[in-house]
N, C-alpha and C positions, 0 to 999 in steps of 0.2 A: 690950181697949178699942180702939175705933176712933180714927182720927186726928182726926176732927171733934170728938170729945168732950174731947180734950186741951186743957189751958189752962195758962197761966203758965209754969212753969219748963221744961216739956218743949219749948217753942219755943226757949228760949235754949240748950238742949243741941244743937240742930241746927247743923251746921257752916256752913250757908249763911245762918244768921240774922244780920242786920245791924241793930244798934241805931241808929235815926236820930240819937240824940244823939252816938254815936261818929263818924258820918260828918260831922256838923256841926262837930266840933272841928277838922277838917282833917287829922287823922292818917292818914286813909285817902283816897286819891285817887279821885275819881269817874270812872267810865268815860267815855271820849271818844265812843264810838259808842252812847251811851245813846239809846234811843227809847222812846216811850210805847206799850206793847203794848195799851192799852185800845182804841185806834182801829184796830187791825191789820186787823180784818175789813172796815172801810170803805175802807181805802186800796186803790187799784188799782195793782198793780205794773206799771210800764212795762217793756216788754221791752228787754233790753240787746242792742243790735245790734253792739256792739264785740266782735270776735272775730278769728280768724285767717283767716276766709274773705275771698276777694276781693270787692271791692265791685262791685255790678252797675251798669249804666248809670243805672238809675232810683232808686238808693238816696237820692240827695239830694232827689229829689221826694217820696219816701216819708217821709223825715225831716221835710221841710217840711210835708207834709200831716198827719203825726202831731202836730206842734206845733200846727197850726191846729185839729185835732180836739180836742186837749186844752183849747184855749182856748174853743172854741165847739162846739156840736153841729151838724154839717153837715146840710143839708137833703138830701132824696133826690136832687135835681137835681145838687147839688154832688158828692155821692158818686158818682153815675153818670158825671158829667163827668170825674171823676178816674179812675174804674175802666175806663170804656169803651175808651180807647186800648189799655190793656194787655190787655183781653179780645179786642180785634180782633187785636192782635199775637199773642196766644196761639193764636187760631183759625187765623191764617195759618201759624204754626209747626206746628200740628197737621195742617193740610191738606198742607203740604210733607212732613211726616214720613210721612203716609199714602201720598203719591205716591212718595216715596223707597222706602218699604217695598214698594209694588207693583212698581216698576221692579226692585228687588233680587230680588223673587220671580221675575219673568220671567227675569232674568239667571241666577238659581239653577236654574230649569227648563232653560234652555239649557245650562248647565254640566253638569247631570245627564244630558242627552241626549248631550253630547260624551263624558262619562265612560262611558256605556253603549257608545258606539261604540269608544272606546279599549279598554275591557275586552274587548269582542268580538274586536278585532284582536289583543289580547294573548293571549287564549286560543287563537286560531287559530295564532298564531306558536309558542306553547308546544307545541301538538299537533304542529305541523310539526317543531319542534325534537326532540321525543321520537321521532318517526318516523325522522328523520335519525340520531339516536343509535342507535336499534335497527339501522338499516341499516349504520352504521359498525361496531357490535359484531359483526354477522353477517359483514361483510367481513373483520374482524380474525380471527374464528373460522375462516373458510374458509382464510385465508392461513396460519394456524397449522396447520391440518390438512394443507394442501398441503406445508408445510415438513416435517412429520413423515413424509409419504409419500416425499418426495424430499429427503433431507437434504443431498445433494451439490449441489443446485441453487443456483447463485449468479447474480446478475444481472450 
């Protein structure tokens, strides 16, 4: 049997069923945060700006404009007058970021050239070091052979 066809005593068996006469007697306290859910679809939830984030410079202006917009519907001119300074500020920030990125790229290219020069010098020095090590080993080997040929030789 479907739930829609049940009537009468089956509703009273439900744990969450609450008889209106029982609530009216005052034995059961009514919820403090009671709200009518019938108009839930039509309510517009306002965003909660309270949080742990630091407030920006323009938060007060945004809050003030938010209150104004709740009271009246702004015209296109009012909206653009409010948004335009922030758009210009964001555009300047974007252009500055692009310029910074371009200068950083040039600096990075310069550093890569210097890195190539340093790596070239490092490899040349390592080759020279290996040549000197081989010469030192050959000199030690020759000295050892000379000592074997002439064991009584002292300096």
